[in-house]
N, C-alpha and C positions, 0 to 999 in steps of 0.2 A: 451229717445233714439232721435238721431236725424231721423227727417224722410225727404225724399226726395221728390220731385213731383213726382205727379201721384199715390199719395197712396204706394210709394216702400218704404222699410223699409233697412236703413243702417245698416247693423251688424258689432259689433267688438269690442263693449264695454266691460272692465272687472269689471264694478261696481256689487254690491252685487245682485245677481241672487236670487230674490221669487220666480222664476218658478224653480231652481234647489231643493228648500226647498220641492218644491210641489212634485216634482219628487220623493225624499226621503221619503217624506211621503206615496205617494202610493207604494212604496216599501216594504216600513215597514210593512205598512197595511195589505200588500197580505202577506208577511212570516206570520206575526202575525195569521192571518185568516187561512192559510194552516196550521200551526202548533197545530191551535184549534181545527182542524178537524170541522171545519164551512162546512157546505153541501152547495155546487156551487164552492167553492175555492180549487179544487183538484190541481191546476197547479199554487197556491201562491208561491211557490218556485222560481217563474221564478223573482219575487222581488229582489232576489240576484244578478240576470243578470243585472236587471237596476241600480242597486247600483254599479256593475263593471263598466258599461259605463260611469257613473257620476265620478266615483271614477278616472277614467283614464281620462276624459277630465280635472276636476278639478286640477289634480295635474301637468298634463302637463302644463296649462293655468298660474298655478302659476311660475311653472319653468321658462317659456317664460317669464313670468312678470318680474321674478327676473333677468333675464337673459336681458333683454333692459333696467330695470333699474340699474343694476351695471355693465354695458358694459362687461359681461361675468356671466356666471353663476357659482355660488360658493353654494357649497351644505352644507356647516356648517349651515346656517338658515335655509335651507330648513328642514334639519333633525331635528333641533332644533323644529321649528312649528308641526312637524310630532309627535315628542314625546310629546309636552304640548297637543297636539289635543286628543292623542290616548292612551298613555299608562299608565295613572294616572288613569280614570275610567276602562280601563279595568282591572289595577288592582286590585281594589277596587271590581269590580264584580267577577274575579278569586279567588281571596280570600274567600272573604263572600261566594263564590257556594261552595268552597273546605271544611269550615270550617261547613255551614251548612248539607253538605252532610254526614259529618260525626256521626252527629247526629242525620240523619234521613235514610240513606239508610243502606242498610244491606252489611256486611262487605265486602266481595268479590267486590262489586259494589264500595265502597269506595276506595279501592287499586286503581282501573283504575279512580276515580276521580282527584287523586292526581297524577298520571301520565299526565291524560290529563291537568291537571293544568300547570304543569313544559313544556308539548310539547307547550301548547297555550302562554304562557309566554316568549318561544322562539321561537315561531312564524313557527314553525312546524307540529302543530296538524292536518292538511290537511292530512300531508302523513300519520301520526300515524292513523287515523281514515279510509283513504283509505287501509291500510294494515290490520286495524281489521276487515273492512267488508268483505276481501278477503281472510281472514284468518278463514279456515273450522272451526277450534276448538273455535272460538270467535264471528264467525257472527251473532250468536243468542242470544248476550249478550244485556241487553238493552242499550238504548240509552245513551250516557254521558249528564249530564248537562250542559257539557261545549262543545258538539258536533258543535253548531253554530259558534265557534271560526275560524272552519274550512275557512271560508270565508275571515276572518280578516287575519290568518295566509298568505293565498293566496295573501291579497292584498300587506302586508308587503313584502313578497318576490318579488312583482311586483315593490314597493318602493325602494326597496334596488338595484335592477337592472335596471331598466328604467331612473333613472337620471344620471347613470354615462353612460350610453349610450348616452343620451341627451347631456351630455357636449363633449364628443368627437365629435359628431355628427354636434354641433353646432360650434365647433373649426374649423371643417373642411370647414362647407360652409361658415366661417367668411374668411377663407385663400382663398378658391375658388371664394369669391364674388357671390355667387348662393346658391339659398334655396332649393338643392336637397336632400343631404345626410339623414337627419333628416326625411322627409316625407318617402323615400325610405325607410330608415330602419323600420319606422312603418308599412309601406306596405309589406313589406316581413315578420315581425312577425305576422304581423294579417294573410295573407295568409298562412304561414307557421303553423302556429298554429290552424288556421279554417281546414285544410288540416288533421292535425293530430287528430283533434278532432273528424270529420266525420269518419275516417279509424278506431280509436279506441274505440268509443261510444259502437258498436254494441256487440264486445265480450269481453271489457276490460271497461264496463260502469262505475265503481265504481272508478278507476283509472280518467278513463275521467272525472266523476264528480267532483274530488275532486283536479285534478292536475293543477298545473299553466302551464303545457305544453299544455293542450286542453283549457284553459281558459284565455290565454292571450291576444287572439285575441278580447275577449270583451272587456277588459282595453285599447286595442290598438286601438278600433274603437273610443274610447271617445279621446284617446292623437290625434287620426289623425284629428278629429273635431276640436282641439283645436289648430293646427298648420294651418288647413284651412282657420279658423275664424279669425287667427291671426292680418290679415290685412284690415277685414271688407269683408262683404258680402253683396248684397242687392238683398231683396226679395219682390216679391207684398204681401202686408198686407192679401187681401183677400186669395191669393191662400198659405200663411203661416198657414191661421188658418184652413182652409180646408184640409191641409194635416195634421196639427197636430190633428186636431180633429179625423181623420183617424188612425194616430198612438196611439191615447190614445185607441180607440177603438181596435186596435190591441193587446196592453197591458191588456186589459180587456177580450179581447178574450183568450188570453195564461192563464193569471192566474184563468179562470172559467173553461176551455175546457180541457186544457193538462192533460194527465194522471200522475200518481205518475212518479217520476222521471225514468222512464225506456227508454233507448235508449237516454237519455238526458246527456251533451248537445246536441253533434251532428249538424247536420244541421239547424233542428227543433228551436234551440235556436237563429237562426239569427232571427226570428220575432219578440219576445222581445226585441233584444237588437239592430237592426235596429230600429224598433219605437221609442224605447226611446233614440237613436242619432237624429232621425229627431225632436224629440221634444227639445233636446238642441239644435240644430240650431234654431227652431222656438223662442223659448225664449228668444234670443237676443233680442227681443222686447217685452215692456211691453204694447204695442198698439193693440195686436191682442186678440181675444175672448180666447183662448185657454192659452196663456201663463198668461192672468189677472186670469183666472181658477187656473190655477197651483199655482198663486202666493197669492190665496185668502189667508185670516186671520187665518182659520182652518188649512189648508193645511202648511202654515209657519210656525205656532206653534208646530205643530207634525214633522214637516220634520227638525225644529231645533234641536229637541230632540230625532231625529230618530237612533243617536248611541248609545246613552243611552237606549232607548227602546228596540232597539235590542239586545243589552247586556244582558238587564235584562230578556228579556219575556221568553226566552227557560228555564234557571234553575227555576225560577216559575211555570213553566209549568211541567217540569219533578218531581221536589220536591214536589208539590202538588198531581202530580198522585201518586206518590209512598208512600203518608200519605194515600188516601185514597184508593188505589189498585185495583178501578175500572177505568173504561172508564169515559169520562167527559159529563156531562150534561148540562143543559143550564146554571143554577146558577153557577156550578163549573167555567164556561167558563167566567162570569160575575165576580165570585170573581178573577179570574186569571188576568183579565185587571183591576181591581181594584188596586191590589198588584203593577202590575207591572208599572203603571200610578204613584203610590206613589212613588216607588223605582225610577223611571226614574225622577222625580221631585227632589228629593233630591240628585240624582247622577247630574243630570244636574246644578242645584243651588248650590250646595256645593263642587263638585268636578271637573266637567269638566270645567265649565267658569272659576272658579276662578283660575284655576290652567294654564286655556290655555291663560288668558289674565293678567295673575300677572305681574306686572309692572317690577319687580326684573329679574322674568325669560325671559320675552319679551327680556330685554337690555343685559342679558347674556346667551350665547348659552352654556357657559361651566357650567352655572350651571343647566341649563336645561338637559344638558347631566347626570349631576349629578343625577336629578330626574329621568330620565330615569333608569339609573344603579340600582339606589334604588327600581325602581319600579318592574324591571325586577328580582331583587336577592332575592325580599320580596315574590314575586309569585313563585319562585323556591324553597325557603325555605318552604314556607306554603304547596306547593305539594309534598316536599318531607317527611314532617311531617305526611301530611293525607295519603300518600302512604305506610305509615310503622304503621298507627295506627291499632290497633285492638280494636274494638267495643266491649265493654262489654254486651253479650246478656245471662249471666249466669242466670238459673233459680234454683238453689240449689239440682236439680234432678238427678239423674244418672239411666237411665234405663238400664233393665236388656240385656245383650247380649247375644243374640240367638245364638243357637247351633243346627243347623239341621244335620249336617255333622255326628254326634257322632251315630244319630239312622241309626239301622243296614239294615232296609228295605226301600223300596222305599216307600211301601205303611207308613211306619210309617215318615218318612222325608215328605210326602205329609202331613200327618196329623200335622206334628209339623210345618210347614210351617204356615199351614192356623190358627193354634191357635194362633200364633205370629202374624199375620195379623189382625185376627180379634180383639185381646187384644188390638192391636196401634189404631184400629179405636176410642177407648174410649179417651175419655177426658183427657188431661194430659200436661203437662210442656214440653218444649222444652229441651231435654237432654243437661245435660252440656259435656257428654261423646259422644256426637253425631260425627259420621263419615261417611264422612268427615266434617271437621267442616266447619261453612258458609265461614268463610274467605280461605278457602283450596279449596271448589267445584269445582270452576272454572278451577284449573289446571289440565294439562293432563288427558285424559280420556280413551285414547289406547295406547296400548305400542307402544314404539319407534322402538321393534322389527319390525314392520309392515313398516315402513319408507315408501318409495317409491310405495310398495305395497299395499298402500291404495292411488289409483288413484284420482286425483282431476281436477276439469274443467280447462281447456276445453281438456285434453289429453283423446285420445281414446286408449291408450296402454294399452297391454294385457302382463305384465311382468311374468316371470315364476318364482313363488314366492311357496316354499314349507315349510312347518313347520310341527308339532310333531313328530312323530317317520319317520325317513327316508329311513327305512327298515319296515313299517307296513304292515301288511298284507291287510289292509284295505284300501281304497283310498277316501275321503271325499272333494270333493269341497266347498269351502265358495264363494257362489254368492251372493251378495247384495250391501246394500250402509253402511250408517255409524250406522245404525240399528244393523247390523251384527257385523261390526269393533267393537264395543262397547263389544262385546262377545268374542273377540279374546282371551285374557289373557284366560278365563275359557276355550274355547275349545283347544286352544294349549296344554294346562296341561291334559286337559280330553284325546287328541289324542295320547301324550306321555306315559300316563298310561294305553293306551288300544290297543297299537301298531296300532295306525291310523295315515296315513299320510296325511296331510291337504294340499291341495292347494288354494291359496288366488286368488279371482276373485271378489274385492270389488272397487267401484267408490262412491265418494261422491255425495249424490244428485240425483242418477240416477235411474228410475225406471225400473224393470225387465219388467215390462209388454210392454217394448217399446215402451212408450209415452212421447212425447216430453214436459219437466218440464219447468217451469219458478222458477227461485231464485230469489225469492224478496228481500231477503237481498243482494245480488250482483247486483239485478238489470237486469238480465240475462235470454233471452232465451237460455237454454241448450238444443240445437239439436243435440250436439254430443252423447246425452245417448243412443238412438236406433243404433247408429252406434256400439258403445263400447259393447251395449248388445250381437247385431250380431255377434261381433267380439268372443267375451266370446263364445257363443254358438256353433261358428266355430273351437273353440280349444276345446271346450269338446268333440266335434267328433273325435280329434284327439288324444287327452289325455284319455284314459280310465279310468272311476271313478267308484267306488261301489255305491257312494250317493252324492247327491247335496244339501246340505243344504243352503236355501234361507230365506232372510227376506226384508224387506223395510218399511221405515217410511209410514204411512197410510196419512200424512200431506201433502204429496208432490203436487205441484199446478200443476194444466194440462195449459200449454201455451196457448190453444186455448182458453179455457175460463177464463182464470186465475181466477179460483177456484180450491179448491181443488179436486183431480181427482175423478170421478163418480163410483162408485163401479161398475156398467155394464161394462163401459170400461174398467178401471181396471181387472175385470174376463175376459173378452175377450182376453186382451193380454196375462194375465198371463196363461190362458188355452194354449196360442199358445205357451209361452216359457215351460209350462211344459210337452207339448207333444214334444217339442224339445229336452228337457234334457230325456225325456223316451226312446225317439226315439236310444239315444246314447248309452241304456242298463244301466242306472243310475235308482236308485230310490228316488224320490224326498222327503226332508223333508224341512216342513216351520215353521218360527217361526210365530205365528199371533203377528203384534207388540205390544210393552209394554204400558200400559196408557198413557195418556199425565196428567201432575200435573196443579194445576192453571196456568195462565201466569204469574203471579208476585208472584212466590211461595218464594223464598227467603225472599222477602221485607214483605210478609204475616207471614210467620215466626218471623220475627225479630219483627214485629208490635203485634203478638199475643203469646209472650214467656210465658204466664202462660197457655195456651190452644192451643196448635198446632193443635187440631182436628180443628179448625175454617179454617185450610188451604188446607182440604184435598178433593179432587174432587170424583165427582159422577161417577160409571161404565158407565152409557149411555152416560155422556158429553164427556168422556175423551177418550172411545173407539169407534171403528167401527165395529159394529155389523154387518154391511151387508156386508165390507170387509171379517171378520172373517166365516161367513155362506158360502159365495161364494169360500174364499180360502180353507176351509173345503173340501168344495165337490169335488172342481178340485184336491184337493192333496191325499184325500184318495181314489177319483174315480181313482185315477193313481197307487193305490197301496203303498201310500207315509204315513208320519206322519205329523199331523199337531197339533203344540203346540202352544195353545193361552195363552199369557203369562199374560193376566190378571185374568186368572182363579187361578193363585198363588199368583198375586200381588195385588188383590182386594178381599174383604169380603162383600158378598151381593152387595151391589148397590153402596159402598166407597171403594174408592183408595185412602189408607194411603201413605202421603209423606215421613213417617220416621217409619218405622218397629223396633220394639226394638231401638236400638240406633243408627241404619243405616239410614242416609237419603239418598232415593232411587234415586233422580234426579239431575242431575248435569248441567241441563237447563231446557227448556222448554219442550223437548222431549227425549233425552238421559237420559240414567243410569249412576250413579257412578259405579266405579270399584268395591267399597264395596257393590251395590246395586246387581252388578251382581254376585260376590260371594253368597251375601245371598240366592240368587235365586237358585244358580248353583246346590246343590245337588238334586235338584228336577228336574232340565232341563238335566244336564248329566244322571242324572239316567234314563229318560224316552229315552233320544238317545241309551244309553246303551241295554236299554232293549228292543228296537225297533230294534236295528241292531244285537243282539243276534238272536234274534227270526225271524226274517228275512232273517238269514245265516244258521242257523238250518236245 
């Protein structure tokens, strides 16, 4: 680097930047440690923001260099370089992960991985993952082994749009003989995208996290630096080192102290973004301590392999976790790092660099495009095959079909169900006649008849929704969240058969106790829930009901503590809700929530086909006795009925996930349709008995 008098550094060279490799190394290590769950790196996801700034800078710098060298920007060669750099190794990882998933993961998960491979190959996975995370039916699904491709898809979308804008901007600047349009365009993009991010992050965190519209400013900052430094810049060496050290500290602070990506990106993302931007500026010289630190041999080695490392690490983590079914310990993390390192080096030496620098491809953009098209086609084809692949998990065992309905009395139905549950706790294979099958379990879990009557965030609507018998002599309000919605088909049929009119008041993820909840899947505080609850209670005063049937998931998270709602706080809020219900003249009925299965139930069943009892949960760990005790006291104290579903879904201390041939759970907390049908003769029998007795 040229050094001026007085210890100042002239910036503006476009030589190989060892410090950039250092920034890449820091970014990928932060992401790796975060994904491994290493203590002290809760904010390691900011490594992606570092990547975005670096990418924006490098791409724009490359385009400007092409423009100067070729007297005008020609995108053919630019896109050819991008194809050689990105697509081959990306395709290898996508295909390898999809195939490995077909042999390791449970059937329903495999289908999603196939879809994810296709969307990643077509550079649109960020939108797929955003939609999945905000879809209440899919939000509780396990993370995809290809989920990290969201950032690559976002960058590819930027690569499509930004070079075209730059071509037009440079052409106008040449005609005007002034360099204004390009920097003004970047500034407008940065400001507009940043404002969009700040505005949308609080209420639409998931879309803001995955979206190009809310991340473009980060890439734009890098682009702005490239334009700013294109003609050189002078900086005092000591000042550059001092400010560079501060910027490194800011990135370290962000990576170690930021919370999990809640209300992110938003304005807080400006910290790691601007710190990275400053390091890119400082690193133009190799003559200060910060740039030398970033360019050290270890960082350079990791940074050069950061792309392969980023691609391989997440599939290895997810597939490894699927095999062990438990949380990672220290040895597991070391094994994952070792596997990732081997795959990274193989990918770097055998795929990434050989294709990137292949002389034949470098000379021919047309052949490079052929390689790119072939890569995308292979990924899409493989994804389609995997998405339709049915993994064989047969055991040769057909379980008895449980028939509780045929029993004449409620007592006999309860006895028959308890016998079936008890026998199902014994060691036995996974039934071949499992219903729903593992490949079907993730599909729709409540009736489409509910439609918009199952209200979702952030709505506080209280629509008039009536079901059952429209001329029923008894009116029952259904007041709850998805754990009541899962019973809708059963309750609707019961109402039709017993001259009961139903009114639906159900909202995804909202506590009936008036507590502001936090949705960790959508990464948002749901402060609209108490407003919705109060609106429902007001409506109950206006619309007379004989009974109000309620339930809530017991694992809702308190926004204040970011922990599962405490029983005493829940009891206080529910007592107020029950009191408000009884003031309307209605009698309260409450379903104590169903037990929770193991977190990785379906993977456990696949890994233990010969004995599924290894996948059953214990009642103390899968239920909330404190909720049930408090809830029963409140509801029965108000003259209502409390039904603890665990009394009928568990036997002793064991809660089986498969009863007879019925798979009870559709995810980590909800029941399947066949699961509610299995329990329905007892549940509806208890309801009918109580309603008949209370009205006699």
